[in-house]
N, C-alpha and C positions, 0 to 999 in steps of 0.2 A: 229500302222500301220506303216510300213516303208515309209519313205519320199521319194516320186516320184519327181524326176528332170524332168519338161517338156522339150520335144527335143528343143534343139536350144538354150537353156537358158545359160548365162554366169555362169560360176562357181567360187566358192571360193573367195579369197581376192582380186582378180582382178576385181570381179563384181562392178559395179557402186552402190554406198551406198548413199541413201538420206534418212537423218533424219530430220524430220519437227516436231520441239516442239512447241505444240500449247500453252502451258503455257508460254513459253518465247517467242513465235513468231518469231522464227528464226531458221535457220538450223544449227545442231550441226555438228562441224567438228571433224576431227580425232584427236587423242592424241597419244603420245607416252606412253607405259607402264613403269612403275618403273622398273629398270634393275634388282633390287633384289627380288622384289616380283612378278612381272609380273601382276600387278593389274592396270586397268584403272579406271579413275573417272566415276561414274555413270552419269556423265553429257557429256560424249563425248562417240564417238564410240571405242572400246576397238581395239588396233593395235595387236591382236592376234586372232588365229583360234580355233576351236574345233575339235578334232579327233573323228569322230563317231565310229571309229572301237576300240578306246580305251574308249568307254563309255563316250565321250564328254571331254576327258582330254584335257587341254589347250596345244596349239602347237604355235610355232613361224610362223608368216607370213613373217618375215624378219629374216635371219640368225644370230644368235648370240644375239637377243633381250635382253637376259638375261642369266647368265651363266646355263647350262644344259638344256637349253630349246630346245626340240625335234621340229624338223621342221615339218610343217604341210603337210601331204600327198595332192596329187593333189586333188582339188575339195573339200577340208575341209571348210565348212561353217564358217563364222564369228558370233560371239554372239551379241545377242542386249545389249545396254548399260544400259537396265533395269534388266537384269539377269544375263549375263554371261554365262559361260560354264556350271558351277554348282551351280549357285545362288550367286556367290562372290559379284556380284554388286547389289544384289536385297537388298534394304534397306527397309525392312518390313513397319515400321510404317508411313514412307513418301512416298512410290513408288506408281506409278499408279497400280502397280500389288498387287491385294489381294492374300490372301493364299488360293488357291484352293485345297489344298492337302487333306483336311478333306471330300471332297465330295464322295458320293457314301456309300454303305452299310458298316456298323461298323465304321463309321467316317474315311474311308479310311485306316484303320489299316491293314486289312486282303483281301487276296483274296476271292472271293466268295465261299462258302463252298457248299459241297453236303451234304444234309441232310439225316439223317437216315429214313429208309423206314417204313412205317406204314402198308400199304396194297395195293393190286394189283387190279385194277378195273376190270380186267377180271377174275383173280381166285377166288376172294372173293366176288365181286358184280355181276358177271355174265356178264359183258359186252362182245360183240362178236367182235368188231373191224374188221370186215369182208367187210366193205365198203357198205354192204347192210342193214343189220340188224339197227333198231332205237336203239341207246344205251343211249338214255335220261334217262330211269328209272334207269339204273345202275349208271350213273353219280349223280344223284339226290339222290339216296339211300347212295352212298359213302359219299356225303357231308352232309347229315342228320346224319348218323351214326358216323362219325368222329366228336365228339362233341366239342373238345377243339382244338387240334392241331395235325398235323401228316403230312406226305409226302405221297401222294396217287401217286403210280406208274402207268403210262399209257404205257403198253409195246407196241411194234411195232404193227401196225394196223392203219385201217382208221376207225374213230368212227363217227358215223353220229349223230347229235344232232339236231332235227328238228321238232318233232310233237308238237301241241298244247294240253296241258293236264292241265285242270283247277285242278280237284280234282282226281286222278286216285283211282280205287277202290284197297283195299289191296291185292286183290288177283292177281292184275296185276302186283305187284312189284316183282323184282327180290330177292330171298333170298340170303343173304350174304353166302359165302363159307369160309372154313378155308384156311390159307395159303397152304396147300398141294392139294387145288382144291377141296375137298368135300364140297358141300353146307352146309352151316351152318343150323342147325335144325329150327331156328327160325329166322324171319326177325323181326326188331325193330318196335315198334308199330307206327302207323302214327302219323306225326307230328300234333300239333295244327295248325289251319289254318294260324296263324301270323307268323309260323317259316317254312312253306313249300316253297321250291324253286321255283322260277318263272318258267313258263313252258318250253321255250326254252333257256333263259338266264341262266347261271349258277352264281348265287349271293353267294359269300364266305363271311360271317361275322366271321370268325374263322381264325386261325394260320394254314392254309392248303396250302401246296406246291404241284403243279403238276409236276410231273418228267416223262418226255418221255424217248423213247430209241434213240432220235435223230431226227434233223430236216430232214424231208422226210420219215424217218421210222414209227414215230407217227405222225399221221395226225388227227385232230379235224376238222370235216367238218360241216360247218353251210350252207346248201343249202337255207335257207330261211332266208330273211332279218328281221331286227326287225321291220321294217314297216309292213310287211306282217304278222308278229304274233301277233302284238299289235296295229295295226293301227297307224295313225299319226294325231295328232291334229292339224298339221300347224299353231302354234300360230303366228300371224302376217304374214301369208303366208311364213314362214320359217319353214323348216323340224325341228322337235324336236330332231332329231338323229345327228344333225351337232356339238353337244358339248358332245356326249355320250348318255346313257352308251355304254358298250361293250357287246359283246356276253359272256364274263367272266369277273366278277365284284368282286375285292376285297374290302369290306367294312371296313374300319378301324374307327377310333374315335380319340378324343382328343383336340377338339377346346379348347383354354385356357378359363377357367371360374373361378368364386370365388374359387371353391373347389382346383384348382391347384395353386392359387395364394401364393407365399412366401414373396415377399417384393416389395416395390416400390423404385424405382431408384430416388435418392434425389438430384443428380447433374449432370451437363452437363458433357459429354465426347466426345473428338473427334475421328474420325476413326484412328484406328490403336492402340487406347488406349486398355489395358487389365484388368484395375482396375476400378471398379463401385461402387459409394457410395450407401447404401441402407439404409431403415429404421429399419431393423431388420435381424437379423441372425437365427432366429429360423428355423429349419428344414434344413439349409444349412449345408453342410459338403463337404469336398474335395471328389472328384471322382463322386461326382453326376452330373447330367446332367440338366442344367436349360435351360429355354427358355426366351429370352428376347422379350417382346411383347410391340409394340407401335402403336398409333392410328394416322391416317394422318390428325391431326387437322388443319382444314381451309387449307390444302394443304401444311402445313410447312414442314411435312416429306418428301413430294414427291419433295418439291422445294429443300430440301437439298440433296436429291438423285441426283437431277438434277445439283448439284454442283452450285446452284444458277445462272446458264447459262439459263436456260429456265424455263417458268412458269408452274406450275403444270396443268395437265389436271384436268378441273374443275369437271367431272363426278366422279373423284375419291376422292375428297374431302370428309374429315370425316369418311373415312372408318375406323372401328374398328379392331384393331389387324391385321393392315395392313402388318407390320413386324413382322414375328415370326422366330426367329434365335436362334439356340441352341449351346452350348458349354459345356464342361466339366468344373467343377470348380477346379482351380488348389489349392486354398487357401482360407481360410476365415479369414478376419483381423477385429480386434476389435479396439476401441478408435481412430477414430470412426468406425462405422461398415462399413465394405467393404468386397467385393469378388474380387479375382483375377482369370481371366477366362484363360483357355487353349489358346484359340485362341484369337487374336486381332480383335477388331470390324471392319467390313468391311464398317461401315457407322457411322455418328455422332449420338449421343444421346442428346435429349433436354429434360427437366422436362415439356415443354410445350407440348409434343406429349404423355403425361401419360405414360412413361416407367414402365413396371412392370416386375418382375421377377417371373416365373411359373415353377413348377416341371412338368418335360417332360415325366417322364419314370414311374411313379407309377401308381398303378391300380386305384387310385382314379380318376387319369386324365391322362393327357399326352398321348403319342401316344401308343395305344393298340394292334395295329397290327403289329407285327414284323415277319420277316422271312415267309412270304407268297411270291408267285409268281409262275412262270412258267419257265421251261428250258426244251430244247431238243426236240422240236417238231414243227410241221407246224399247223398254223391255216388258215383254208382255207374257204373263203367266196365266195358264189355262184355268179358269174358274169353272171347271166342268165337274161334271158327276164323279170323274176319275179322283176327284180330291177326296171325296168319301170313299171311294174304293181303296185308296190307299191306307185307310184306316182298318180294313178287313184283312182277315187271315189271307195268307198268299193262295190258299186253294180255292178261294172264292173270287179272286180279283179277276182272273180270265174272263168269267162270266159276266162280271158287273160292267167291263168296259166295253163301250161300243163306240167306235170311231164317229167323228161328226163329220156330216156330208155338207160340202159347199155348193152353193148354187152357181158360182160363177168361179172358174180358176183364178182369176185375177182378184177377186175381192178380199178384203182383209179377214182373217179367221173370226167367225162368230162361235159362241158356245151355248147352245140352248141346253136347258135343264141345269143351269148353275146352281150348285150347292152352297149353302152358307158356310161360313168360316167355322170350322169345328171348335175352335177355341184355343187358348193358350195351353201349352203342354200337349196339344193333340195336333200340331202343325203336319200338314202332308208334304211339305217341303217345297212349296212354291217360293223360293228364295232368289232374290236378285244378285247384288254384288256384295263380296266379301273381300276385304283388304287384311291380309295378315302381315303385321309388322313391316308396313311400307312407310316411306317417307316421301314427302314433295310430290304427292300424286293426287289427281282430283278427278272428280265427277262433275260435269257441267251440262247443262241443258239436256236433263234426261228425265222421262216420264216413265214411271212404274205402275204397270196394271195387273191388278189382281195379285200382288206380292203378299206374302206373309210376312218375309223379311225384305226391307228395301235395301238399304245400303249400310254394311256394317265394317267399321274401322276397328280391328283388333290389334291392341299393343303399338300401334304407329305413332307417328308424330308428324307435324307440319303438313297434314293432307287438307284439302279442301273439298267441300260439296257447295256447289253454287247453283242456283236456279233448279231445283228439281220439283217435281210434281207427283202426287201419289193419287191414283183413281182406282176405282173397282166397280166390277159389275156384279159382284155377289148380293144377294138379298140380305137384307138386315131386318131384325124384329126389335123391338123394346127389350126382350128377353136376351137377344143375341145382336148387339149393336155393332159389334167389330167385325172388320173384314181381314185383319191381320194382327201380328203380334207387336212388331216394331218396324217403324219406318225408318229412321236413322239412329244408328246405335253406336256410340263409343264405348267400347267394351274391353274386358280383359280377358286374356286367353286362359282357358281351362287347362288344367294339367290332362294330358292325354290317358285314357283308360279309366277315367273314374267319371261315371256317368252321373248326372243332377239327379238329386233325391227328389222324390216328389214332393210338392210342397205341402205344409199342414195350413189349412185355410188361406190358401193362396200365397202363403209367405214365400218367397223366394230363397231357395238354398243358396249358401255361399260357395264358391270354389273351394276345393280342398287346401289347407295350409300348405306351406312350402318352406322348409327350414334350409338354412346353409349350415353346413356342420361347423364351420368356423370362419373366421374373418377371411381367409384365402380360398374358401371353397367357389367352386364354379356356380354361378348363379343360374340356375335352371328354370325358374318360373319367372316368365315375362308377364308384367302387370298391366296397368292400365295405360289408356292414350293419353298424349300430352300435345297442347298446342295445335289441335286440329280446329278446323274452321268450317261452321255450317252457315252459308250466306245466301239465304233467299230460298224458301220452300213454302209449297202449298199443298195441304192436305184436304183433298176433296173427299176424302173417306175417313173413317175412324180406325185408329189402331189401339191396341192395350196401351201402348207407350208409343206415342208418335215421334218424340225425339227422347232417347234413353241414354243416359251416362251412368256408368257404373264402376264399382271397385275404385283403384286408385287413379281415376282420370283427373288430371290436374291441368289447369290452364286452358281448357278448351272454349270454344266461342261459339253460341248459336245466335244468330242475328237476322232480323229481317223477314219473319215467317209468319204465316198466316194458315188458317185452316176452319173447317166447319166445327170441329170440336178436337182441339189439340191438347194433348197431355206431354207435359214436360216432367219426365220421370227419371228420378234419381235412385239408383238402386246399391244395395250391398253395403251402405254404410261408410264408404270411404271417398266418393267423389268430392274433391276439394278445390277452391279457387277457380271455378268455372263461371262464365259469364253467360246470361241470357238476355238478349236486348232486343228492343222493338219487334215485339212478337204479339200477334193478335190471336188469342186462343179460340175465338168463336164462342161456342155454348158453354165452353169449359165445365163440362160434366165432372170430370175428374182432372182438374188442371195438373196436379202434382203425382198422380198416380195413386197408389193404394196407400194412403199417408196413414193409416191406423196400424199398420204394421211395426210402427216403432221408427228408430233412427234409420234414414235412408241416405244421409249425406254427412259428409265431414263438414269442416267449417270453411268460412270465408267464400261462399258461392253468393253470387250476386244477380239479382233480376232486377232488370233496368226497363222501364217502359213496357211492362206487359199488361196487356188489356183484354177485355172481354167483350162479348156483344152486349151485356146487360150493364156496362159501366161500372162494374163492382166485381173486385177481384177478392175471392175468399181464400185466405191464407191458411197453410196448414198448421198442425199443432207444433209448438215450438220445439217438441222433442224430435220432429222431422229432420232438423239440421241445425246444429249450432253456429252462432256468430254468422247468421245470413243477413245480408244487405239488401233492402227491397227500396228501390227509387221508383217513383211514378207508379206506384200500385194503386189503382183507381179504386178510391173510396174504402180502402182497406184500414182496418183497425189493428193496433198492436194487440195479439191474443195475450190472455192470461200466461205468465210465466215467459213471455217474450223477452222481458228486461233480463231475467235470469239468465236466458239463453244467449245473450249477447247480440239480440236482433237490433237492427236499425231499420225504421221504416219512415218513408217519405211518401205520403199519401195525397195525391191531386191529379187532376185529370190531365195536365200537361206538364212535361219537365223537359229541359234541354241539357243536354243534346238528346234527340230522340233515339238516336243510335250510339251508344257510348264507344263501340268498338271503332266505328268509322271516326268518331272524333278523336280517339287516342291516336289512331292511325295518322290524322291528319296532324295531330300535335307532334308526332315523330317525324313528320316530313315525308309521310308516305301515301300512297305508292310512289316509288321512283319512276322516272321514265324507263321504259323498256329498252334495255340496252340493245343498240344496233351494231351488230358485228363490222369491223372494217372490212369491206369487201373491194378489192381492186378491179379495175375495169382496164380493158385492153388500150392500146395506144390510140383506137380511134380509126383505124383503117383495116382492110382486109388483105388477104393473101391469096392469090390465084394458087393452083396446083404446083405451078412450076416455081413458086417463090416470088413472083412478081407481085409488088405492092398495087393494090387498088383501092378505089375510095367508094364510099357508100353514097355519099352525096356530094358532087363535085361539078365545078364547070371548068376545072383545069384540064385541058386537052392532054397534057402530060400524064394524067393520073386516069388510068381506064376505070370504068364503073364496074363496081364488083356484082358478079353473078350472083344468083341465090345460093349456088353451092361454094361461095368463097368461104375459105377458112378465117378461124378468128384467131390472131396472133396474141401472144402474152406480151405484157410490158417488160417483161425479163429477157424477152428473146427477138421479138419482130419476126418479120418474114424470113430472113437470111442469117439472122443473129446479129443484125446491126445495133439492137439495143443490149446486147450482151455485155457484161463487165465482168473481169476477173475478180473483181471486188464486191460483186452483187451476190444475190442469193443463189446463183446457179454458177458462182465462180469456180467450184471443182468441175473441171472440164472431164466430162465422162467420154470424150470422144477417143481417149487413149485406151479405152476398158477393153480388155479381151487379149488373146493371143497376139504377141508381136505388136502390141500398143494398137489393135483394132484390125489386123490383118486376118485372112481367112487361114485357118490350120492347113498345112499342105498334107498331101498324099503320099506318105513315105514309101520307099520301095519294099516290096516283101522281103524279109529275110529268111524266114523259114514257113514251111507249110505244117501245120499241126498234124494233119492226117498223113501225108505222104513221107514226112520226114520222123516222125515221131510215133506214128503207129495210133493215134487216136481213132476210134471208130465213129464216134458221133451219132450213135445209133439209138440213143435215149435208154439204153440198159447196161452197156458196159461203163465201167468207172474209168474215166479218162483223167483222173487227177494226175496220175504219174506222168503222161504224156505231156501235160501242160506244164508241170513242174519242171521236167526235163527240158522243154523247149525254153523257158524262161532262165534256166540255168546256163544253157548253151549259147544263148544269143545276147551278145554285148548290147546291141542297138538294132533300131528299125522295127519293122513290123511283123509280128506273129500273125499269120493268116490263118483263120479258122473256117474252113469251107462250110457250107450249108449242112445243118444237121442239129443234133441234140445232144449235148456234150454233158454227161453226169459228172458231178465234181462232189467229193465227199471231205474237203478240208479247206482250210482258208488259203487263199491264194494271195501270197505277198510278193510285191515287185519293187525292188530299188535300183532300177537301170532305166535309161532312156528308150523303153520299149512301147509299142503301141499294140495292144490286142485288137485285132481287126476281124469282124465276122463278114459274112457275104451279104449281109442285110439284116434289118431288125426282125423280119418276118422269117427269116431263114436259117439264121444262126441262134442257137438258144444254148445259154450255159444254165444248165438246171442243178440246184443245190437242193437234195431231198432233206438235209437235216440243218437245223437252226444251229447258231453258236451254242445255246444252251445244251442241245442235243450233243454237240460235238466235245464241249469242253466243261459243261456244268455251268452253274451260276451261283455266285455268293450272295446274290440278292442284296448287295451293299454296294454303294458307289461314295467312296469318301466317308463323311460322318453320316449320310443318309442310309438309314437301314429300311429294308423291304422294298428297294429300288433296284431294278434289274441292272447288273453291270454292262448292260448292252444298249441301254437307254439313249445313251449320248455318244455313241462312237464306236469304232471298229466294224469294218465291213467284212463280208465274206471274201471281197476282193479289195485289196489295199495296194495303193501305190505311195510310197514313202520317200521324198526326197529329203533336201536339207536347205534352208535359206537362212543363214545365220544372220541374225539381228543382234546389234549392241556387243559384238565382240571385239575384243582387244585387236585381232588381227584384221577386221574389216575397217576400223576406225582409221580415218584420214585425218581429220582437222576439225577444230571446234569452229562453230559459227558464233562470231561476235557481234555483228549488227546487220541491219538490213537498210537498203534504200527506202526513204520515207518520201512518197510522192516526188516532186520536182525539186525537194531540197537538197541540200548537200549532204554528204556522208554523215552518218550517225555512228562515230567510231566507239568501241569499248572504253578507250582511253581518250577523253576529250582533249587532252594537252598535247596529243600527237598532231604534229602540223602537217606531215607530209601526206598527200593523198593521191591515189593514182587518177590518171585521167579517166574520166566517166566514158563508158561505152555508149554509144547512141542510143536513145530512149526511143521505144516504138511510138507510133502515133497515140495519143490517148483515145479512148473510147468513153464518152461520157455516159456514166450510169443514169437511168431513171430513178431507180431506188437508191436511197442513200447507202453508201459503203457499210459494212457490218465490222468495220475496224480499220484504223488508219492505216496499216499495213498489210491487211490481208489482200492478196493478189499480186504482191511485189514479186519481182524476178531476180532481183539482184542482192546477193547475200555477201556480206563481209566476213571473211574467214581469217583465221590465225595464220594458216599458210596454204599453198596451193600445191605443195610438193607432193607428186605422186597422182595429182589431179591430170585427165586427159579430156581435152575437149572432144565431144562427141559421144563420151561413154555415160553410162547410167549409174546414178549414186543414189544413195538412201539419206533422206533428212531424218534423224532420230531425235526424238526428244523424250525425256523421262519425267514423271511426276516425282517432285521431291519428297513426297509423303505427306504434305499439307493438302492435298487435293486441289491445288490451285490450277494445274494443267488440264485435270478432268473438268474443272468448272470452266475453263476456257473452251473445251472442246463443247460444252454446253452453252456457248455464247455468254458465258458469264450470268446465266439465268437460273442455273440450277446446280447446287453445291454437290460434291463429292460424297459419296458414303464412305464410312471408315474402311469398309473391304477394298474400295477403288483407290484409297491413297496409297502412293508409292508405285503405282503401275509403271513397270519396267520401259514400256515401249509403246504407249497409246499413239504416237505420231510416227509413223513410219513411210512417210512421202517419198515416192520414187519420180526422179526426174533426169533429164540428160542435161549435162552442162554443154552450153553452146558457145561460151566465150568466157576468158578468165584473164585475170591480172596478178599482180604479185600477192595481193591479199583480198581479191573478190572474185566471185563467179558469177556468170548470168546463168539462170535455169530455162530450160525449154519451156516447161509447164510454171503457171503462175502458182506460188506458195498458197495452198488454200488455208491456213491456220492462221488465226489472228495472233498478232504480236502484241508487245505491251510496252509501256513506258515510253511514249512519245515516239515509237517506232522502233527502239531497241529490242533485242530478243531477250526475254526475262532468262537470265543466266541460271535461275534457279532450275530450269528445265533441262540444263545440259545439253544444248542443241549442237549436234554433231553430225558431219557428213561421213557415211560409210560407203564403202564398196557393196555393190549390189552383187553377189556372188552365189548365185543358187547352185546347188550340186549338180544338177543337170536339167536340161530343158528339152522340149519336143518330145513330149511322151504323151500316153492318155489311152482312151477306148474309143471303138468307133464300131458301128453297123452290127449289133447283136442286141439279143435281149437276155437279161438276167431273171430267171424264172424261179420262184419259190412255190411249193405246193400251198392251195388254199386253207386257210385255218381262220377262225374267227379271230379279231382282234383282241389281246387280252386285256387292252386298256394301258393307259398313260402309267408309265413307269413299271408296267408289268410285262415288257416285250421280251420275247423269248430269243430275239436276235436274228430275224431274217432280214437281214442289214445288206444293202447294196454295195455301192462304190464308195470308197473313203480315199481322198487325195489328200495327202499330208505335205505341205511345204514343197508343192509342185510349181513351177513357174514356167510361163510359156507352154502349159499344156491344154489339153482339151478332152472333152466328152462329147461325141458327136453320132448321132444317129442310133442312140442307145434307148432300149426299153427295160424297165424294171416292174416285174409283176408280182403282187401280192406281198409287197415289204412291208417291215416295219420301218426302214429307213431307206430312202431312195438314192440321193448321192450327196456326199457330206466332204466340204472342201474346208481344210483347216489350215491357216497360214499360206494360202495360195495366193500368188500373184500373176497377173495377166494370163488368166486361164479362161478358156471359153466353154461353155456347155451350149451346145446347139442340138435342136431338134431331139429333146429328150422326152420320153413319154413313160409317166407313171400311172399304172393300171392295176387293176385287180380283175381276176377271173369272175368275181361275184362280189358284192359288197360284203365287207368283213364286219359291218356294224354301221351305226352312225358315222363313227370315225372310224378309219381304216389303217393307220399306222400313226407312228409318233412323228417322224421327220420326213417331209418330202424333199426339198432342197434346203441345204443349211450351209451357210458361209460364215466362217469365223476367224478373227484375226488375221485376216489377210487384207488385199486392197487390188482394185483395178481389175476385178473379173467380171465377165459378161456371161449372163444366161439370157438366151434368146430362143423363140420359137419352141417353147416347152409347154406340154400338155399334162395337167393332172385330172384324172377322169373321176376320182373319188376323194373325199375330205380326209386329211390328216389332221392330227393335233396341231401341227404347224406346217402348212404347206410350203412357204417360202419363208426362209428365216434369215436375218443377219444378226450378228452378236459379236461380243468380244473386241470392240474396236475395229470391226470391219468397215472400211472406208473406200470410197469411190468407185464401188461396185454396182452393177447395173443389171436390172431384171427387164426384159425388153420383148414385146411381142408374144407374150404367153396367155395362156387360158385355161380355164378349169371349171370344175362343176361348181365349186362356191369358195373360191380361193380366199386364204388370209394372208396377209403381208404382215408377218411377224418381226417386231424388233425385240430382241430377247435379252434386252439389258447389257449391261458391262460397256455402254457408250460406243455403239456402233454409230457411225456419222457420216453425213454427205454421201447417201447411197441413193440411186436413182430407181424409180419403179415406172416405166412409161409404156404405153399402148398395149395395156392388159386387158383382157375381157375376163372379167372376175366370175363369170358364170351368173348364178343367182344373186350375189352381193349381200348375204345377210351378215358378213362377218369379216368384211375386207382389211379392218385394221384392229383385228382380235389378237392382242400381243400378251405375251406371258414374259417368265424369267423371275428369279429369286430377287426380291426386293432389295435383299442385302447388297445386291451387285449394281444398283442403280436407283436413284429417285423416280427417273423416268425411265420409258423403255428404250428409247433411242436418244443420243445425243443430237446436236444441231444438224439442220440442213437435210433432213429427210425429206425427199422430193418425190411426189406423186403427180404424174402428168399423164392426162388422157386415159383415166380408168373407166371403162364401162362395164354396167352390168344390168341384169334383167330388172332388179329393183332399184329404188332411189334409196341408195345407203346413206348412212350418215357419215360426218366427218370422224377423224380419230378422236378417242377420248382425251381430255386434258392431259392426262399422265404419259400420253404416247411420246412427247418429247417438245423440246423448244425449238423454235424457229423453223417450224414445218411449212413446207411450201406444197401447196395444192392448186394445180392449174388444169382446168377443162375436166373436172371429174363429173360424173353423173349422179349429182347429188343436189338437193335443194337445201341443205343444210349449211348454214353460215355460223353457226355457234363456235366460237374460238375462246380458248382460257385467257383470261386477262394477262397480261405481263409475260406472255411466252413468246411474242413476236411472230406470230404465224402470218402467213402471206397467202390468203384464199383469193383465187382469181377463177370465177366461173366462165364458162365459154357461152355466149349466146348462140353459138353454132358450132359446127365441128372444129376443134381445136388445131391450129396449125404451129408447128409441124404436128402431124398425126404420132410421129415417133421422134421424141427428143434426142436420143442417143443417136439414132442415124442422122440426124441434121448435125449434131455436133462433130461427128466423124467427118461428114461432107465438108463442113465449114473449117475445119480444124486448121489449115494451112494459113488461110488469111486472117484468121482471129489471133493467130500467135506468130506476127511477123519477126519476133525474136528467133524463131526457128529456121 
């Protein structure tokens, strides 16, 4: 906000300057600047000015003060000796001024962004926004549907959120619509009771941002108070709504606990230090964000924050985790173990206060709710007679409430008969926004009308409030001048279950103390906010505390505000090191709240350029807060006792910089330019449906003009694969995936008939288990035909032969299991070291097919790989002294890649081997590599961008690549498929990985399941890891098998493939008789430790915890042409790599990349080259989170998101029109022959 000079104020260097230094106890005089440098001592007032028109550049107040000195323009302000014009006098380690430039979202590095949109509350969820209809259901549905994160667009309109609905019937819920306005065909199933949003409050425990069309254009109207909706228990005679919650609540998490602890701080440190000694360095690395956590042991921490000038408030003694302050790690130092922080400590650290270092941003703990908030709208609370009614006993409220009538259905609500604000501790609950323990969230361009609480940040950090306005239509009187309690509040969480005590003579009660039993105890009391930023506010009405900062709030900034009568209220005796800068208080009737109550704040708070309408700031008594810094305090005088309290006062009408926070930010080189994610564009031409290249603008008659429906090709593929390279990002050729390298599974002859030959009844009542088991025992191979009927099966069915279980059709042949695995065999509720986990959560079906595909066995080993051919160069032998080399086979024509190759020899087809004895041209073999125990091969599978975890080191066979040998010499082979694994050492294979060629020798092939439904009784889903074992099909080490035309109903697990190769799942349907809950099972389709499998044309009608999953170094597999209600494409750690997801209709699209898995088995969820092509959804979904994996490829997705994690090598290529090809797998299979001329 531009500095306003009060009328009649003196200007520039001619103004009187009084600087009172509390530490020295004397006034500081002026000094002459050094003639050559123009720099003044920090202990004196500088004899130069700052030119606002030149960005605060130094100027001379006396002509010729130093050579080349520009004269100051009239009215140029003089700088403070604490800072100077541009920070030249700011001595950071010893200064009274902390570094507040890190405050706000993204550590102060960037301006607030506008997030990509996910859904529109009108067009997708059916909100009306007409100021008449109740839109509660539409907002609840939106918040339930967006399961992980996303921006909900609230277009222009007035949205009424009002009625009480405990459990609305399903038919009353609005069905979501597609972005084009068409209502979606199916609404999500109702949530379990524990997840349903509160009736009128909008409680958000996800990363959801509400984006309006502008303040005044988008209005959220709450015509009833929280007291009306929920009642008021009046604990101790005080309203329960004076501290929160809000009408809209963003619930985060991240109190420090043992799971986030990294190290203990082992040595004391003074304020201004950047290096801390610690007892361990495990888990600490440069760039990560850590949180320093300290307890207020016996009041010692608060005594230090008071600079030893005031005794600590006794009620705050022994608060656990009282200070929680975060910084990035600049360096990790050893001998002895220490870390260097990016930021200087704003307080001292003593080992007596049990200082610890905690991880702040991991999913294990730390802050879990980033990028939430509200922008560009008005929040309207009703200042109606019902506010007074909320104070009445419940039996009188119904008679007191009379609905307001509107003269026009489109008019904004008006509230005649408005009642005055009842007063502090008597709030009705007209509360706006409440952020609990959030980080990097913000409120921007929001107007609060008639709010008793505006916006509250409770226990969070690095949040921002920008450009907010407060208005009210409540009547005021001299006796009742307030319209609300607190406008903006940086507060501390109160311990649940302990109501506030009624104040004596309006003195605020402290939150109850919280003790940690010992140094290792979990810290359960979250305390004040830190590093929040309020930048730009306008109070057009009066609050008891316009801007309130309480408890252990540290490092917060309040800047660039104004109002008619603003109060900067510090509370509870402990806010320390906060900055208030460039604020016009207006009338300033009570500029610092109720100052007669005694100490309200701890030390080192700074008030810089705080002004009033009458050009005179009356300072509070020194007992209000010790060691306070006042700069630019208009006509203020040092009060009695101020020197003893450690105060510093500069009193003058003008001071530079006007806004200290902005000046410190400039001195740190902030804000940085907003990062622009690298987005790749197509090759510049289009493709017709038949693959013919077309041009959008051309005069070349050989290039037809593109019609409007022409497809957009990728720079990685082109129209017919002409841009594809085996060394490129699509180097793993998925055209071979599935049964017999992409062929259609055959229809095998019927071997036996289950009814006519083995007596099965199929009547839905008779137990046919024995008949099916006898048929399996008696049939060596072929198809067991199960005619139409319902076959009851009461035990697990195990098959270890090349058999096909064939029904007469998915809707005609039903295999019904009335008992779960737990019912049949019990449940130990233990899996490995995990206790309380169902033993059936991760495998074992009620029908199992077990083959054997040996890998890494002595009897399958043929030869060691010793080298590869690198580019067009000569052989790179294992032994460079060997002179004899075989004649090289002809090399296929090169296909020049547009993208740079991802490794010198990735994509090669010629391998140097120790021997070719036993190898047959035309046969299939397996290239096997092992991790040697150092994690190097796992890191290679991550593109060298992500290290292996300890649990991944020594993996026996992470590379199991299958290919046919098409040519061979004495010590070389040519492979049909390009090797997709990056090799090292100038093209030679790294021998640490023991590369070997093995026989591909599966125990049997040509087996599977087709044309029936596997049916279980409907039961509610028990929950994650609580499954009773309604598990469908489990195929273990099956090669060239299939699942075709099968349905699985009411399952905990649909189909699980472990160690399978070249297996096809086609036309699979996973469904439920009715929703089993918000989540309907554990695993839908799961593939692990296999390769080159194909899942196509699948349908999943309800949400599983994991709908579609790859895990355990699964590679080269394809999911193609599927659809579902709200699919998630899960990579479950253990380094799955190079898997393709193409032409998939995700349904709603609220969680497409929601991934999981034990972090011990992978830093990221996927290894390199996870590829997503042509994914569509009803909502505009987000790209994967940064920890999804390295070298992700995303082409033609239905998203506006371009944010990518730095250093992970993602390739994001949006399609400006329908992507071509529609299905990358189909096109790879079609063009496989000409793209692989070596075959």
